[in-house]
Kinemage of the C-alpha trace (Angstrom):
@kinemage 1
@onewidth
@group {chain A} dominant
@subgroup {mainchain}
@vectorlist {calphas} color= white
{ca met a 1} P -11.594 -197.191 183.413
{ca gly a 2} L -8.731 -194.979 184.582
{ca leu a 3} L -6.091 -195.344 182.008
{ca val a 4} L -8.333 -196.081 178.933
{ca pro a 5} L -11.746 -194.740 180.155
{ca ala a 6} L -13.365 -194.173 176.757
{ca his a 7} L -11.713 -196.659 174.250
{ca trp a 8} L -12.216 -200.059 175.750
{ca asp a 9} L -14.612 -202.023 173.407
{ca gly a 10} L -15.988 -205.421 174.457
{ca ser a 11} L -17.486 -207.286 171.343
{ca met a 12} L -19.593 -210.362 171.953
{ca leu a 13} L -19.856 -213.049 169.271
{ca cys a 14} L -22.313 -215.735 169.662
{ca asp a 15} L -22.634 -219.072 167.994
{ca leu a 16} L -25.710 -220.997 168.017
{ca gly a 17} L -24.832 -224.128 166.334
{ca phe a 18} L -25.191 -226.186 169.427
{ca phe a 19} L -28.407 -224.640 170.246
{ca ser a 20} L -30.632 -224.167 167.277
{ca pro a 21} L -33.238 -227.083 166.833
{ca leu a 22} L -32.715 -227.012 163.100
{ca ser a 23} L -28.807 -227.408 163.799
{ca gln a 24} L -28.203 -223.974 161.953
{ca asn a 25} L -25.135 -221.879 162.369
{ca glu a 26} L -26.642 -218.935 163.480
{ca val a 27} L -24.809 -215.526 165.107
{ca leu a 28} L -26.560 -213.005 167.384
{ca met a 29} L -26.913 -209.557 165.640
{ca met a 30} L -28.335 -206.378 166.708
{ca gln a 31} L -29.971 -203.357 164.529
{ca glu a 32} L -28.295 -200.050 165.622
{ca ala a 33} L -30.240 -197.154 166.766
{ca lys a 34} L -27.526 -194.667 166.806
{ca his a 35} L -27.941 -191.824 164.304
{ca glu a 36} L -24.716 -192.172 162.368
{ca cys a 37} L -25.453 -195.796 161.717
{ca tyr a 38} L -29.095 -196.129 162.089
{ca gly a 39} L -30.793 -199.216 160.866
{ca thr a 40} L -27.605 -201.086 160.189
{ca trp a 41} L -26.669 -204.633 161.711
{ca tyr a 42} L -23.713 -205.409 163.807
{ca leu a 43} L -22.413 -207.770 166.863
{ca pro a 44} L -23.559 -206.870 170.182
{ca ala a 45} L -20.584 -204.469 171.373
{ca gly a 46} L -19.964 -201.628 173.441
{ca arg a 47} L -17.592 -199.602 175.849
{ca met a 48} L -16.759 -200.778 179.278
{ca glu a 49} L -18.004 -198.628 182.130
{ca pro a 50} L -15.770 -197.529 185.420
{ca asn a 51} L -15.655 -200.369 187.902
{ca glu a 52} L -16.761 -203.078 185.568
{ca thr a 53} L -14.685 -206.236 184.674
{ca ile a 54} L -14.515 -207.290 181.218
{ca leu a 55} L -17.044 -210.120 181.359
{ca glu a 56} L -19.611 -208.066 183.151
{ca ala a 57} L -19.303 -205.442 180.513
{ca met a 58} L -19.765 -208.033 178.037
{ca lys a 59} L -22.919 -209.481 179.601
{ca arg a 60} L -24.247 -206.029 180.067
{ca glu a 61} L -24.047 -204.734 176.608
{ca val a 62} L -25.358 -208.357 175.117
{ca lys a 63} L -28.265 -207.648 177.631
{ca glu a 64} L -28.980 -204.166 176.507
{ca glu a 65} L -28.705 -204.688 172.771
{ca thr a 66} L -30.465 -207.982 172.381
{ca gly a 67} L -32.335 -208.968 175.514
{ca leu a 68} L -30.666 -212.081 176.033
{ca glu a 69} L -28.614 -213.254 178.882
{ca cys a 70} L -25.523 -215.105 178.081
{ca glu a 71} L -22.665 -217.240 179.395
{ca pro a 72} L -18.923 -216.419 177.782
{ca leu a 73} L -17.348 -219.713 176.596
{ca thr a 74} L -13.876 -218.207 175.689
{ca leu a 75} L -11.725 -215.257 174.399
{ca leu a 76} L -11.595 -215.673 170.541
{ca ala a 77} L -9.361 -212.724 169.724
{ca val a 78} L -7.809 -209.433 170.982
{ca glu a 79} L -7.835 -206.338 168.633
{ca glu a 80} L -5.996 -203.288 169.219
{ca arg a 81} L -5.692 -200.023 167.210
{ca gly a 82} L -2.644 -197.975 169.005
{ca pro a 83} L -2.104 -198.268 172.797
{ca ile a 84} L -5.652 -196.920 174.125
{ca trp a 85} L -8.297 -198.981 171.844
{ca ile a 86} L -8.358 -202.676 172.720
{ca arg a 87} L -11.380 -204.697 171.686
{ca phe a 88} L -12.040 -208.369 173.312
{ca val a 89} L -14.011 -210.914 171.062
{ca phe a 90} L -15.928 -213.617 172.806
{ca leu a 91} L -17.673 -216.878 171.809
{ca ala a 92} L -20.597 -217.211 174.088
{ca arg a 93} L -24.022 -219.315 174.377
{ca pro a 94} L -27.384 -217.829 175.233
{ca thr a 95} L -28.698 -218.661 178.760
{ca gly a 96} L -31.962 -216.910 178.994
{ca gly a 97} L -33.835 -213.568 178.272
{ca thr a 98} L -36.130 -212.574 175.458
{ca leu a 99} L -34.906 -211.634 171.836
{ca lys a 100} L -35.448 -207.890 171.523
{ca ala a 101} L -38.509 -207.160 169.132
{ca pro a 102} L -39.151 -203.948 167.133
{ca gln a 103} L -41.548 -202.958 169.724
{ca asp a 104} L -38.731 -202.977 172.303
{ca ala a 105} L -36.757 -200.611 170.338
{ca asp a 106} L -34.799 -198.036 172.580
{ca ala a 107} L -31.614 -195.978 172.484
{ca glu a 108} L -29.511 -199.168 172.911
{ca ser a 109} L -31.018 -200.852 169.505
{ca leu a 110} L -33.914 -201.174 167.347
{ca gln a 111} L -34.040 -204.908 167.489
{ca ala a 112} L -32.044 -208.419 167.727
{ca arg a 113} L -32.262 -211.402 165.703
{ca trp a 114} L -30.232 -214.674 164.898
{ca trp a 115} L -28.687 -214.537 161.504
{ca asp a 116} L -27.258 -217.565 159.422
{ca arg a 117} L -24.783 -214.986 157.611
{ca glu a 118} L -26.664 -215.618 154.231
{ca ser a 119} L -30.331 -214.896 154.219
{ca pro a 120} L -31.554 -212.211 154.512
{ca ala a 121} L -28.905 -210.002 153.386
{ca leu a 122} L -28.574 -207.739 156.223
{ca pro a 123} L -26.891 -204.098 155.688
{ca leu a 124} L -23.929 -204.213 158.045
{ca arg a 125} L -22.404 -201.309 160.166
{ca ala a 126} L -18.865 -202.491 159.074
{ca arg a 127} L -17.748 -205.405 157.502
{ca asp a 128} L -14.956 -205.964 160.296
{ca ile a 129} L -17.210 -208.574 161.962
{ca leu a 130} L -17.252 -211.178 159.141
{ca pro a 131} L -13.765 -212.415 159.992
{ca leu a 132} L -14.649 -212.611 163.528
{ca met a 133} L -17.849 -214.851 162.688
{ca asp a 134} L -15.399 -217.017 160.612
{ca leu a 135} L -12.990 -217.375 163.532
{ca ala a 136} L -16.002 -218.541 165.775
{ca val a 137} L -17.105 -221.098 163.259
{ca arg a 138} L -13.679 -222.473 163.018
{ca tyr a 139} L -13.214 -222.686 166.714
{ca arg a 140} L -16.377 -224.348 167.136
{ca asp a 141} L -15.480 -227.064 164.822
{ca ser a 142} L -11.878 -227.325 165.781
{ca pro a 143} L -10.755 -225.564 168.756
{ca ser a 144} L -7.064 -223.561 168.264
{ca his a 145} L -6.546 -222.945 172.006
{ca pro a 146} L -8.000 -223.890 175.162
{ca met a 147} L -11.019 -222.135 176.305
{ca thr a 148} L -9.750 -218.834 177.913
{ca leu a 149} L -11.334 -216.034 179.812
{ca pro a 150} L -10.067 -213.109 181.914
{ca glu a 151} L -8.945 -213.812 185.285
{ca glu a 152} L -10.132 -211.111 187.904
{ca met a 153} L -6.912 -209.903 189.302
{ca pro a 154} L -5.999 -206.223 189.959
{ca cys a 155} L -3.456 -204.623 187.575
{ca ala a 156} L -2.296 -200.798 187.668
{ca leu a 157} L -0.852 -200.789 184.046
{ca ile a 158} L -1.566 -201.955 180.558
{ca cys a 159} L 1.262 -204.439 180.434
{ca gln a 160} L 2.550 -207.863 178.861
{ca arg a 161} L 3.742 -210.601 181.049
{ca leu a 162} L 6.303 -212.358 178.667
{ca leu a 163} L 6.543 -216.148 178.238
{ca ala a 164} L 9.592 -215.881 176.014
{ca thr a 165} L 11.223 -219.100 174.613
{ca phe a 166} L 14.029 -220.572 172.814
{ca thr a 167} L 14.248 -224.118 171.761
{ca asn a 168} L 16.999 -226.139 169.758
{ca gly a 169} L 17.201 -229.048 167.421
{ca ala a 170} L 17.177 -231.729 170.382
{ca gly a 171} L 13.963 -230.321 171.872
{ca asp a 172} L 15.551 -228.487 174.695
{ca leu a 173} L 13.609 -225.501 175.977
{ca trp a 174} L 14.741 -222.277 177.726
{ca val a 175} L 12.422 -219.477 179.256
{ca leu a 176} L 13.671 -216.218 179.846
{ca leu a 177} L 13.528 -214.603 183.373
{ca ser a 178} L 13.980 -211.227 185.024
{ca ala a 179} L 16.788 -211.637 187.462
{ca val a 180} L 15.750 -208.280 189.361
{ca gly a 181} L 14.741 -209.546 192.724
{ca ser a 182} L 13.448 -212.871 192.969
{ca pro a 183} L 13.246 -214.725 189.326
{ca his a 184} L 10.079 -214.126 187.604
{ca leu a 185} L 8.633 -213.621 184.019
{ca pro a 186} L 9.536 -210.335 182.466
{ca val a 187} L 6.784 -207.606 182.363
{ca ser a 188} L 6.686 -205.024 179.690
{ca ala a 189} L 4.531 -201.893 180.282
{ca arg a 190} L 2.917 -200.157 177.616
{ca thr a 191} L 2.474 -196.227 177.364
{ca thr a 192} L -0.899 -194.668 176.423
{ca ser a 193} L 0.839 -192.095 173.877
{ca pro a 194} L -1.725 -191.894 171.080
{ca cys a 195} L -1.093 -193.110 167.485
{ca lys a 196} L 2.356 -194.840 168.252
{ca ile a 197} L 2.075 -198.436 166.841
{ca gln a 198} L 5.216 -199.284 168.489
{ca asn a 199} L 3.191 -199.344 171.936
{ca ser a 200} L 1.022 -202.281 170.370
{ca ile a 201} L 0.921 -205.411 172.554
{ca gln a 202} L 3.501 -207.488 169.940
{ca ala a 203} L 5.680 -204.632 169.363
{ca ala a 204} L 6.315 -203.534 173.033
{ca ala a 205} L 7.092 -207.192 173.684
{ca cys a 206} L 9.369 -207.683 171.005
{ca arg a 207} L 11.254 -204.392 171.676
{ca leu a 208} L 12.149 -205.461 174.999
{ca leu a 209} L 13.306 -208.955 173.978
{ca lys a 210} L 15.537 -207.287 171.191
{ca glu a 211} L 16.972 -204.767 173.899
{ca cys a 212} L 17.887 -207.595 176.452
{ca cys a 213} L 19.479 -209.868 173.984
{ca leu a 214} L 23.297 -208.753 173.183
{ca leu a 215} L 23.522 -209.633 169.370
{ca pro a 216} L 21.263 -207.686 167.024
{ca gln a 217} L 20.635 -210.692 164.783
{ca val a 218} L 17.772 -211.793 167.127
{ca thr a 219} L 14.257 -212.290 165.608
{ca val a 220} L 11.340 -212.411 167.913
{ca arg a 221} L 8.012 -213.794 167.287
{ca ala a 222} L 4.893 -213.096 169.159
{ca his a 223} L 2.476 -215.921 169.030
{ca gly a 224} L -0.634 -214.650 170.943
{ca val a 225} L -2.184 -214.407 174.359
{ca leu a 226} L -2.144 -217.421 176.836
{ca gly a 227} L -4.318 -215.493 179.022
{ca leu a 228} L -5.094 -211.996 180.620
{ca gln a 229} L -5.960 -210.383 183.911
{ca his a 230} L -8.205 -207.626 185.012
{ca leu a 231} L -10.416 -206.499 187.582
{ca gly a 232} L -11.628 -203.073 186.912
{ca lys a 233} L -13.129 -202.248 190.372
{ca asn a 234} L -10.768 -199.283 191.238
{ca ala a 235} L -10.776 -196.849 188.271
{ca gly a 236} L -7.473 -195.253 187.783
{ca lys a 237} L -5.644 -197.364 190.347
{ca ser a 238} L -6.001 -200.805 189.725
{ca asp a 239} L -8.204 -201.118 186.389
{ca gly a 240} L -5.356 -201.898 183.780
{ca val a 241} L -4.772 -205.092 182.135
{ca cys a 242} L -2.173 -207.632 182.030
{ca phe a 243} L -1.626 -209.681 178.901
{ca asn a 244} L 0.260 -213.140 179.226
{ca val a 245} L 2.187 -213.251 175.803
{ca leu a 246} L 3.733 -216.255 174.327
{ca leu a 247} L 6.897 -215.549 172.273
{ca thr a 248} L 9.934 -217.410 170.559
{ca val a 249} L 13.539 -216.019 170.286
{ca thr a 250} L 15.550 -217.362 167.430
{ca gln a 251} L 19.159 -216.342 166.638
{ca gly a 252} L 20.415 -215.274 163.268
{ca gly a 253} L 23.414 -216.549 161.498
{ca gln a 254} L 24.440 -219.825 159.709
{ca gly a 255} L 23.340 -223.093 160.917
{ca thr a 256} L 21.168 -224.006 164.028
{ca gln a 257} L 21.914 -222.613 167.418
{ca glu a 258} L 22.051 -224.871 170.230
{ca thr a 259} L 22.062 -222.460 173.055
{ca pro a 260} L 19.780 -219.255 173.710
{ca pro a 261} L 21.284 -215.827 172.510
{ca glu a 262} L 23.677 -214.224 174.950
{ca leu a 263} L 21.989 -211.632 177.182
{ca asn a 264} L 22.922 -208.073 177.625
{ca gly a 265} L 23.819 -207.349 181.251
{ca glu a 266} L 22.690 -209.180 184.447
{ca ser a 267} L 19.110 -208.202 184.304
{ca phe a 268} L 17.636 -211.296 182.701
{ca gln a 269} L 18.806 -214.850 182.586
{ca trp a 270} L 17.639 -217.917 180.453
{ca trp a 271} L 16.066 -220.868 182.372
{ca lys a 272} L 16.330 -224.336 180.882
{ca ile a 273} L 13.080 -226.290 181.614
{ca glu a 274} L 14.021 -229.427 182.912
{ca glu a 275} L 10.518 -230.802 184.129
{ca ser a 276} L 9.242 -232.908 181.446
{ca asn a 277} L 5.440 -232.147 181.988
{ca leu a 278} L 6.162 -228.486 181.848
{ca arg a 279} L 8.370 -228.530 178.886
{ca ser a 280} L 5.666 -230.836 176.870
{ca arg a 281} L 2.996 -228.344 177.668
{ca ile a 282} L 5.014 -225.242 176.456
{ca leu a 283} L 6.400 -226.968 173.564
{ca gln a 284} L 2.864 -227.964 172.494
{ca arg a 285} L 1.506 -224.654 172.726
{ca leu a 286} L 4.440 -223.314 170.416
{ca ser a 287} L 4.115 -226.275 167.961
{ca ser a 288} L 0.505 -225.462 167.339
{ca ser a 289} L 0.278 -221.852 168.041
{ca ser a 290} L -2.466 -222.407 170.663
{ca val a 291} L -2.875 -219.015 171.853
{ca val a 292} L -5.712 -216.405 171.545
{ca pro a 293} L -4.651 -214.266 168.263
{ca ile a 294} L -3.689 -210.782 168.498
{ca his a 295} L -4.548 -208.348 165.805
{ca ser a 296} L -2.879 -204.901 165.747
{ca tyr a 297} L -4.209 -202.168 163.265
């Protein structure tokens, strides 16, 4: 994968509520064959291989570890541990294949099964998957964001495209633009220096916003991911990933600010959104935090 060859982790989360004849809520689980966690259970998961897209990797891992083919429905969450370990969590549905039985055990897994999260009590490889199961159930019952899947577009770096917004009490909306060349949404690239939390998706985006604003009392909130782009077909050159991140900027001090904070220099500018449909769509996303959540550890 070029920039992050051994640390991309594509986790797969399935919910069978719409497919079980007994209308039971079940999640697809696989039993580990690896020596260090032999016999424990986990969600189908694995690392991407060179020249794979995110969805190709997800489908391959599910097929290898469970025997099932699947259709991804939406990205549920993005998890990151430092700048070079990123996990994508998906909700998907089965479309074919045969569930792996014990006699089909191999180096990928021992077997797979559907689990209702109660009985039997499975020994888990790690409990970090339990909140992801809860997230999937909540999304199925009441979707918190539109169905979102990666767009297959090349990107040379790990970076964030920022939809940074400012609103006032009258419902006016401004979006921050880069004024270098043709006006466009700012892009903040991340380094791959290990063990630096300041290089997380949210921290890198917030840092850029604070740097471009003139006053120190500016507060930046990262809501989450609106979408992402990745292609992965040219390892080391165009296999990065770009996250479209939604942020809000507020200005400290007394009273409600009616205009955006003053900017430092001429590299950025505030654009007031006058078109009513676009303004309404962005404000709706902001009011309900209708985004894919980012979890940084």
